[in-house]
N, C-alpha and C positions, 0 to 999 in steps of 0.2 A: 504493500500500500504506500509506503514511503516513496518507493521508486516512482509509482504512477503520479503521486502528488507532485513530485519534483518535475517530472516530465511536463505535466500540465502547466506548471509555472514557467518553464522554459519556453514552451510553445507560445503562451500568451505574451511573454516578454518579446519574443521575436515578432509577433504580430504588431505589437505597439511600436517597436523600433522601426519596422518597415513602413508603417503608416506615417511616422513622424519624419523619417529621413529617407524618402524614396530616392533622392538623387545620389546618395552615397553608394547605392548599389551599382552605379554606372561609372564610378571614378576609375581611371586607369590604374592598373596594378602591375607595374613593370619595374624591373631593376636594371641599372646601368652596369655594364661589364666592359672594362677596358682591356686592351691587349697591348703588352709591352714586349720588346725584344731585348734579350740579354745574352751574355756569354754563358755557355753551358759547360760544366765539368762533370764527367760521369761519376756518379756515386756521391756527390756532395749534397748535404742537407736533405731536403725533401724532394729533390728533383727525381723524377722518374728516369730510369736509365734511357739514354738517347736511343731513338729508333732510326734504323737505316731504311731509306726509301728507294733503294735501288739494289739490284743484284750485283754486288761488286765482283762476284766470281766471273761474270761475263767479261770483265776487264782483265782477267788473269791476275787479280790482286787478292792475296789471301790475308796479308797483314793489315790491321787497322791501327797500327801504332803511328805516332806522329813522325813524319818523315824529316830527315835532317835539313832538307832544303826549305822547310817551312819558315825558318828564321830569316830567310831572305825576302819573305813577302812583306811588302810595305802596306798594301791595301788589298782588300777583297770586297769589291762592290757587288751586291746582289739586289735585284729588284723583286720585291714581294708584292703580290696583288691578289685581287678577287677572293676576299675572305668570305666564308660562309660557315654556318653552324647547323647542326642537327639537334633538334630538341623535342621533348615530349611533355605534354601537360596531363595526359591520362595514360594508364597502362594499355599497351597494345596500339597506341597511336603516336606517331612521330613523323616529323617532316623536316626537310632541309629549308632553311631560310634562304631567300633570294640572295645570290652572291653580291657582295658589295665591292665595287671596283674602287679600291683605295690603294693606289700605287705608292710605294715608298722605296727609295734607293738607300740602302744601308751599307756602310763600311763595316763589315763584321769584325775587323781587327780592332775597332774602337769599343766594342761592347764589353771588353774586360774591365774598362774603367767607368762605364756608365750604362744606363738603360735608356732605350728610346721608346717613346709612346708611338703606337701605330694607329689605333682606332678605338672608338667607343661605340657600343651598340646596345639596344634595349632588348630585353628578353622578358617574357611573362614571369612575374614573381611566383615562386614555388614550382616552377617548371624544372626540368632536368636537361642539362646539356649532355648529349650522348656522343657527339663527335665534332671535330673542327676540321675545316678544309681551307686550303689556300694554295697559291701557286708561287713558284720561283721561276721567273720567265727569262731573266738575263743575268749574266755575271761577267765580271772583268777582274783580272788580277794584275797588280803592279809589283814587279820584281826588279830591284835595282834601278828604279826610275823608268822602266819600260812597261807599257800596258800590253797584256795578252788576253785574247778572248778565252772564255771558259765554256766548255761544252757541258750542257745539262742533259743527261740521258732522259728519254721520254718518261721512264718510270719514276723519275725524280722531280719532274716539274709540278705535278699535282700531288700535294701532300695531304693525307687524311689521318688525323689522330683519332682512333676509335676507342670504344669501350670506356668512356670517361665517367659517365654517371655522376655528374656534378649537380647537386641540388642547389638551386638559387634561393638563398634565404636572406641575403643582404640587400640593402638598397643600392650599394655600390660595391663591386668586387673587381678582382683583377686576375687575368690569365697571363702567365709568364711563359713565353716561348724562348727557350734557351738553346742557342746554337753552338755546338762544339766545332767551331770552324777549322781548327788545326787538324782535325781528323775528317773534315768534310771535303777538303781540297786534295785532289789526287793528281800527281804528275806521271804521265805514262812514259814508257820506254822511248817513245818517239818525241818526247818533249812537250806534248800537248797537256793542257790542264782540263780536268773533269771535276764537276761538283757533285758529290754524293752526300746530300744533307744528313747530318746527324742532329736530331732535334729532340730535346727533352721539354717537358711541360709541367707546370704546377699551378695550383690555385691559391690565390691570396684572399682570404676572407673566411667567414664562418662556413664550414662545410660539415654537413651532418651525414651519417650513414642512415638514411631514411629509406624504408621500403614500402611499397604500395600494398594496401589492403582493399580487395575488391571481390566481387562474386555475384551470385544470383540467388533468387528465392523462387521456390515452387510451392503452390498451394494444391495439395492433393495431386501432386505430380504434374500440374499444369501451370501455365503462365498466370500470374495474379490478375484478377478482374476487379481489384479494389486497391486504392492507395495504401501504402504501409509506412510505418515509422520505424527507423532503425537507429540504435544508439551504440556507440563504441566506448567501452570503459577500460581504463588501465587496471590490470589485476583482476580479481574475482569479486570484489565488493561492488554490487550494483544497487544495494538498498539505500546507502547513504552517500555514495561517491557522486561526483559530478561527471557526466559523460564528456569525453574529449571531442566527440563528434555526435551530433544529433541532427538527423535530416530526414526528409520525406523521400519515399520511393514512389514517384508518380506513375500513373498507368502507362504513359508514353515510354517509360524505361523498360517495360516488359519484365519487371522483376530484377533487372540488373542494377547494381549499386557500386559506387566508388567512394571509399572512406578516407582517401588521402594517403600520405606517406608518413610513416611513424618509425620511431626507433625500435630496435628489437626488444622483446619482452613478452610478458603474459597479458593477454587482452580477453575481454568478454564482449560479445555482441548480443543485443537484445532486440527482438522484433515485436512490434505491436500491430494488431489489426483491428477491425471494427471501429475505425476512427469516426467520431461523430462530433460535430460542432453545433452548439445551440446558442443562438443570439437573442438576448433580451435587452433591448435598448443599447447601452454601451457595455453591457456585461457579456462575456463570452465564456461558455462552459464547454470543456473539451473532455471527452472520455475515450478510452481505448482499452483493449484487452491484450495482456502479455501473451503472445502466441508461442514463442520459443526463444531459447537462448543457447549459446555455446561459448566455451572458453577454449583458447588455443594459444600455442606458442608461435610468436612471430619473428621471422628473420634469422632463425637458427640454421636452416638448411638451404634456403633459397632467397633470392632478392625480392620476393613478393609473397603474399599469402592470398590464395584464391579460395573463397568459401562457397560452398553449395548448401544453402539452407532450405529446410523443408518445414512447411506448416501443414499439419493434418487437422482438418476440421470438418464438422458436419453442419450443414446449413439448416 
């Protein structure tokens, strides 16, 4: 009974808030993310080990150690462009943002002493960045005062950093692309220069390991023909605790629900049916029946929890 009384109060409060502040529902909810370029050193700090974006074996080069002639390089200019990112706002749904043509010519040899800002973009708050993509289209190396063209193999021009799963929880955050340039420039036996990018990446800002909770509901084995109310609680106490999520499952959802992303732990979901609202002047009375509940462990084995809930009832 305590649980139901609490739910009624929450629902009534939501109704009051929505009626008093309708415009707040439509305010943009985005976060700004900036991208900076820096020098990368494999294994330092929180930098992910640099990734190679070309099969160096096709060049007949097995060693990735810094070559002795690197010390003669005075400048290594590269042009980075066409930045894009892949993101998700719901489980099972993701898309690439339209590439942004932001060309920048960078002397990689200067990144050891400073960082260079490249661009800033907006992403929906609470979404997840799954991958980054950009291009390195041109490169020139200066050795002993002379400029030489640098070949960029086709497999190295388009760079995609995959499996990031960065949850955006800050108003402003930063992505650092760290380039280990001393191991990215290769000199062939014929004296030509080839760029095989070795790039690491890290995130600056609050980053949480949050995993999605979602699923569906069946009533007597079929799609619901009535709206439902679902609540998500931390732990097993649902009689006096406040739900972390409380939302309707409207008919148009066909029983499917998404409860957001949450840290790993023990959770309980409760479902209510027979929802009824009674209006008398300015007073609203809300009643419901607790139909089912389940407790589960979240985030232990997989990066999501998919629930299949069943309500058995006789009409």
